[in-house]
VEXBA-690565 format. One record per residue: x, y, z of N, C-alpha, C, O in turn; residue in one letter. Coordinates in nm, 4 decimals, decimal comma. Example, Ala and Ser with C-alpha at 12.3 -4.5 7.8 and 13.67 -1.06 7.14 Angstrom:
> 1,3190 / -0,5690 / 0,7800 / 1,2300 / -0,4500 / 0,7800 / 1,3200 / -0,3300 / 0,7800 / 1,4236 / -0,3319 / 0,8465 / A
> 1,2850 / -0,2250 / 0,7080 / 1,3670 / -0,1060 / 0,7140 / 1,2900 / 0,0030 / 0,7870 / 1,3409 / 0,1138 / 0,8039 / S
END
This chain:
> 0,0260 / 0,6213 / -0,2609 / 0,0047 / 0,6688 / -0,4274 / 0,1028 / 0,5197 / -0,4479 / 0,2094 / 0,4790 / -0,4016 / M
> -0,0141 / 0,4610 / -0,5570 / 0,0818 / 0,3055 / -0,5725 / -0,0035 / 0,3010 / -0,7920 / -0,1013 / 0,3316 / -0,8602 / T
> 0,1590 / 0,2271 / -0,7970 / 0,0842 / 0,2349 / -0,9751 / 0,0107 / 0,1079 / -0,9796 / 0,0061 / 0,0428 / -0,8752 / T
> -0,0494 / 0,0611 / -1,0884 / -0,1298 / -0,0429 / -1,1582 / -0,0760 / -0,1707 / -1,1016 / -0,1492 / -0,2681 / -1,0839 / D
> 0,0791 / -0,1703 / -1,0670 / 0,0768 / -0,3315 / -1,0750 / 0,0414 / -0,3913 / -0,8973 / 0,0350 / -0,5098 / -0,8644 / G
> 0,0209 / -0,2596 / -0,7959 / -0,0794 / -0,3028 / -0,6922 / -0,2421 / -0,3729 / -0,7093 / -0,2864 / -0,4871 / -0,6974 / V
> -0,2951 / -0,2545 / -0,7393 / -0,4820 / -0,2886 / -0,7885 / -0,4578 / -0,3635 / -0,8699 / -0,5002 / -0,4668 / -0,8181 / T
> -0,3850 / -0,4156 / -1,0476 / -0,4510 / -0,5070 / -1,0838 / -0,2774 / -0,6562 / -1,0530 / -0,2114 / -0,7367 / -1,1187 / E
> -0,2861 / -0,6146 / -0,9432 / -0,2179 / -0,7817 / -0,8866 / -0,3998 / -0,8737 / -0,8734 / -0,5094 / -0,8318 / -0,8365 / A
> -0,3619 / -0,9821 / -0,9141 / -0,4414 / -1,0752 / -0,8666 / -0,4054 / -1,1651 / -0,8142 / -0,2887 / -1,2032 / -0,8058 / R
> -0,5270 / -1,2280 / -0,7577 / -0,5142 / -1,3801 / -0,6770 / -0,5482 / -1,5024 / -0,7738 / -0,5680 / -1,5022 / -0,8953 / D
> -0,5486 / -1,5955 / -0,6915 / -0,5365 / -1,7633 / -0,7841 / -0,6619 / -1,7542 / -0,8853 / -0,6386 / -1,7691 / -1,0053 / R
> -0,7493 / -1,7384 / -0,8565 / -0,8952 / -1,6322 / -0,8970 / -0,9607 / -1,5616 / -0,9719 / -1,0803 / -1,5676 / -1,0007 / H
> -0,8453 / -1,4614 / -1,0200 / -0,8662 / -1,3477 / -1,0831 / -0,8731 / -1,2461 / -1,0580 / -0,8665 / -1,1638 / -1,1493 / G
> -0,8915 / -1,1980 / -0,9074 / -1,0006 / -1,1261 / -0,8141 / -0,8980 / -0,9861 / -0,8004 / -0,8268 / -0,9733 / -0,7009 / V
> -0,8985 / -0,9230 / -0,8685 / -0,7241 / -0,8028 / -0,8142 / -0,7343 / -0,7721 / -0,6659 / -0,8401 / -0,7841 / -0,6041 / F
> -0,6331 / -0,7365 / -0,6175 / -0,6065 / -0,6541 / -0,4973 / -0,6819 / -0,5891 / -0,4834 / -0,7290 / -0,5725 / -0,5959 / Y
> -0,7544 / -0,5107 / -0,3905 / -0,8201 / -0,3949 / -0,3339 / -0,7210 / -0,3624 / -0,2049 / -0,7401 / -0,4229 / -0,0994 / D
> -0,6158 / -0,2658 / -0,2169 / -0,5878 / -0,1890 / -0,1274 / -0,6290 / -0,1644 / 0,0040 / -0,5948 / -0,2218 / 0,1073 / P
> -0,7241 / -0,0512 / -0,0167 / -0,8419 / -0,0497 / 0,1245 / -0,8768 / -0,1825 / 0,1457 / -0,8467 / -0,1793 / 0,2651 / V
> -0,9123 / -0,2883 / 0,1308 / -0,9486 / -0,3578 / 0,2258 / -0,8322 / -0,4164 / 0,2604 / -0,8239 / -0,4221 / 0,3831 / R
> -0,7127 / -0,4752 / 0,1899 / -0,6332 / -0,5283 / 0,2705 / -0,5928 / -0,4817 / 0,3408 / -0,5642 / -0,5498 / 0,4393 / G
> -0,5543 / -0,3074 / 0,3450 / -0,5160 / -0,2778 / 0,4920 / -0,5808 / -0,2535 / 0,5534 / -0,5191 / -0,2273 / 0,6566 / L
> -0,7104 / -0,2364 / 0,5732 / -0,8044 / -0,2367 / 0,6702 / -0,7350 / -0,3484 / 0,8311 / -0,6837 / -0,4523 / 0,8725 / A
> -0,8006 / -0,1922 / 0,8628 / -0,6986 / -0,2425 / 1,1082 / -0,5883 / -0,2574 / 1,0681 / -0,5391 / -0,3573 / 1,1206 / G
> -0,5123 / -0,2020 / 0,9909 / -0,3844 / -0,1905 / 0,9741 / -0,3290 / -0,0256 / 1,0426 / -0,3804 / 0,0833 / 1,0169 / H
> -0,2037 / -0,0542 / 1,1396 / -0,1902 / 0,1426 / 1,1609 / -0,0702 / 0,1111 / 1,1181 / -0,0506 / 0,0024 / 1,0638 / S
> 0,0517 / 0,2234 / 1,1407 / 0,1516 / 0,2224 / 1,0885 / 0,2292 / 0,3224 / 1,1679 / 0,1795 / 0,4225 / 1,2194 / F
> 0,3386 / 0,2920 / 1,1729 / 0,4207 / 0,4141 / 1,2857 / 0,5072 / 0,5527 / 1,1872 / 0,5242 / 0,6735 / 1,2036 / D
> 0,5473 / 0,4416 / 1,0741 / 0,5607 / 0,5612 / 0,9328 / 0,5415 / 0,5352 / 0,7799 / 0,4454 / 0,4734 / 0,7340 / G
> 0,6092 / 0,5710 / 0,7306 / 0,5529 / 0,5772 / 0,6117 / 0,6120 / 0,3993 / 0,5237 / 0,5405 / 0,3095 / 0,4792 / P
> 0,7462 / 0,4081 / 0,5282 / 0,8243 / 0,2251 / 0,5254 / 0,7300 / 0,1862 / 0,5610 / 0,6384 / 0,1843 / 0,4788 / Q
> 0,7050 / 0,1391 / 0,6897 / 0,6103 / 0,0315 / 0,7594 / 0,5182 / 0,0276 / 0,6859 / 0,4792 / -0,0888 / 0,6775 / E
> 0,4607 / 0,0944 / 0,6263 / 0,3196 / 0,1063 / 0,4906 / 0,3734 / 0,0922 / 0,3632 / 0,3075 / 0,0417 / 0,2723 / L
> 0,4722 / 0,1270 / 0,3502 / 0,4815 / 0,0438 / 0,1289 / 0,5632 / -0,0877 / 0,2019 / 0,5688 / -0,1838 / 0,1251 / V
> 0,6289 / -0,1116 / 0,3376 / 0,6941 / -0,2942 / 0,3031 / 0,5365 / -0,3815 / 0,3522 / 0,5434 / -0,5038 / 0,3638 / D
> 0,3924 / -0,3065 / 0,3801 / 0,3482 / -0,4070 / 0,4400 / 0,2813 / -0,4107 / 0,2583 / 0,3201 / -0,4999 / 0,1829 / T
> 0,1735 / -0,2951 / 0,2065 / 0,1349 / -0,3203 / 0,0487 / 0,2327 / -0,3767 / 0,0325 / 0,2047 / -0,4757 / 0,1001 / V
> 0,4041 / -0,4103 / -0,0317 / 0,4757 / -0,4919 / -0,1003 / 0,4158 / -0,6079 / -0,0406 / 0,3405 / -0,6693 / -0,1161 / V
> 0,4305 / -0,6559 / 0,0805 / 0,4205 / -0,7830 / 0,0898 / 0,2540 / -0,8379 / 0,1122 / 0,2279 / -0,9504 / 0,1547 / R
> 0,1500 / -0,7356 / 0,0750 / -0,0243 / -0,7959 / 0,1357 / -0,0339 / -0,8193 / -0,0362 / -0,1364 / -0,8828 / -0,0609 / E
> 0,0232 / -0,7946 / -0,1277 / 0,0354 / -0,7907 / -0,3050 / 0,0847 / -0,9340 / -0,3007 / 0,0137 / -1,0333 / -0,3166 / V
> 0,2504 / -0,9319 / -0,2709 / 0,2454 / -1,0593 / -0,3158 / 0,2146 / -1,1544 / -0,2763 / 0,2022 / -1,2464 / -0,3572 / T
> 0,1868 / -1,1798 / -0,1305 / 0,1115 / -1,2501 / -0,0614 / -0,0488 / -1,3235 / -0,1445 / -0,0712 / -1,4442 / -0,1529 / A
> -0,1574 / -1,1922 / -0,2059 / -0,2198 / -1,1995 / -0,2746 / -0,2361 / -1,2770 / -0,4146 / -0,3294 / -1,3332 / -0,4719 / W
> -0,0752 / -1,2485 / -0,4471 / -0,0369 / -1,2589 / -0,5620 / 0,0426 / -1,4268 / -0,6130 / 0,0828 / -1,4730 / -0,7199 / S
> 0,0322 / -1,4951 / -0,4187 / 0,1336 / -1,5761 / -0,4931 / 0,2173 / -1,5739 / -0,4927 / 0,2872 / -1,6739 / -0,4764 / G
> 0,2541 / -1,4740 / -0,5080 / 0,4448 / -1,4752 / -0,5067 / 0,4413 / -1,4461 / -0,6318 / 0,5466 / -1,3856 / -0,6520 / G
> 0,3936 / -1,4515 / -0,7113 / 0,3935 / -1,4045 / -0,8908 / 0,3243 / -1,3111 / -0,9398 / 0,2100 / -1,3155 / -0,9852 / R
> 0,4026 / -1,2165 / -0,9292 / 0,4090 / -1,0780 / -0,9854 / 0,4392 / -1,0038 / -1,1091 / 0,5540 / -0,9681 / -1,1356 / L
> 0,3515 / -0,9832 / -1,1750 / 0,3237 / -1,0039 / -1,3506 / 0,3576 / -0,8616 / -1,3548 / 0,4171 / -0,8543 / -1,4623 / H
> 0,3570 / -0,7728 / -1,3168 / 0,3704 / -0,6210 / -1,3907 / 0,4534 / -0,5539 / -1,2321 / 0,4268 / -0,6069 / -1,1242 / D
> 0,5531 / -0,4336 / -1,2412 / 0,5507 / -0,3959 / -1,2109 / 0,4841 / -0,3413 / -1,0647 / 0,3668 / -0,3611 / -1,0332 / D
> 0,6016 / -0,2552 / -0,9669 / 0,5155 / -0,1841 / -0,8790 / 0,5928 / -0,1000 / -0,8566 / 0,7151 / -0,0899 / -0,8658 / M
> 0,4991 / -0,0267 / -0,8201 / 0,5832 / 0,1277 / -0,7247 / 0,5029 / 0,1689 / -0,6307 / 0,3848 / 0,1357 / -0,6402 / A
> 0,5391 / 0,2380 / -0,5350 / 0,4520 / 0,2089 / -0,4184 / 0,5161 / 0,3577 / -0,3281 / 0,6337 / 0,3560 / -0,2918 / V
> 0,4376 / 0,4666 / -0,3017 / 0,4727 / 0,5876 / -0,2582 / 0,4245 / 0,5948 / -0,1023 / 0,3040 / 0,5840 / -0,0798 / L
> 0,5086 / 0,6114 / -0,0030 / 0,4389 / 0,7464 / 0,1228 / 0,4960 / 0,8342 / 0,1624 / 0,6142 / 0,8684 / 0,1589 / A
> 0,3870 / 0,8830 / 0,2120 / 0,4149 / 1,0418 / 0,2466 / 0,3942 / 1,0459 / 0,3855 / 0,3189 / 0,9669 / 0,4424 / L
> 0,4755 / 1,1593 / 0,4593 / 0,3882 / 1,1452 / 0,5802 / 0,3975 / 1,3341 / 0,6011 / 0,5007 / 1,3964 / 0,5763 / T
> 0,2483 / 1,4102 / 0,6580 / 0,2721 / 1,5350 / 0,5779 / 0,2367 / 1,5844 / 0,7772 / 0,1473 / 1,5697 / 0,8606 / R
> 0,3633 / 1,6413 / 0,7673 / 0,3533 / 1,6965 / 0,8838 / 0,2806 / 1,8895 / 0,8669 / 0,2846 / 1,9717 / 0,7753 / R
> 0,2234 / 1,8910 / 1,0034 / 0,1849 / 2,0502 / 1,0227 / 0,2997 / 2,1499 / 1,0050 / 0,4125 / 2,1022 / 1,0167 / E
> 0,2909 / 2,2579 / 0,9833 / 0,4032 / 2,3864 / 0,9552 / 0,4379 / 2,4168 / 1,1100 / 0,3646 / 2,3500 / 1,1830 / P
> 0,5243 / 2,4945 / 1,1778 / 0,5304 / 2,5485 / 1,2860 / 0,4043 / 2,6258 / 1,3078 / 0,3517 / 2,6897 / 1,2166 / P
> 0,3539 / 2,6195 / 1,4342 / 0,2205 / 2,7391 / 1,4976 / 0,1277 / 2,6812 / 1,4296 / 0,0289 / 2,7539 / 1,4401 / G
> 0,0954 / 2,5634 / 1,3455 / -0,0509 / 2,5318 / 1,2893 / -0,0983 / 2,5397 / 1,4416 / -0,1713 / 2,6333 / 1,4741 / A
> -0,0713 / 2,4738 / 1,5070 / -0,1561 / 2,3916 / 1,6202 / -0,1845 / 2,5383 / 1,7004 / -0,2746 / 2,5352 / 1,7842 / E
> -0,1195 / 2,6551 / 1,6817 / -0,1860 / 2,7648 / 1,7968 / -0,2756 / 2,8395 / 1,7460 / -0,3201 / 2,9264 / 1,8209 / E
> -0,3478 / 2,8289 / 1,5629 / -0,4460 / 2,8579 / 1,5361 / -0,6014 / 2,8570 / 1,5137 / -0,6571 / 2,9547 / 1,4637 / A
END
């Protein structure tokens, strides 16, 4: 989940950052790595000039015990 500070970040040509395209091909070992990558990507996309606040939340979903047996 992200705020509009991610999806409305623009590059020097005024093009909005697209997290789906920006993160394509990446794999993550956990939620913190995903968050760090989004922040890096958005900062690079905008040339380091963030004009809005940015919040990113990533969760790990775990199967309840015994779910694999069902």
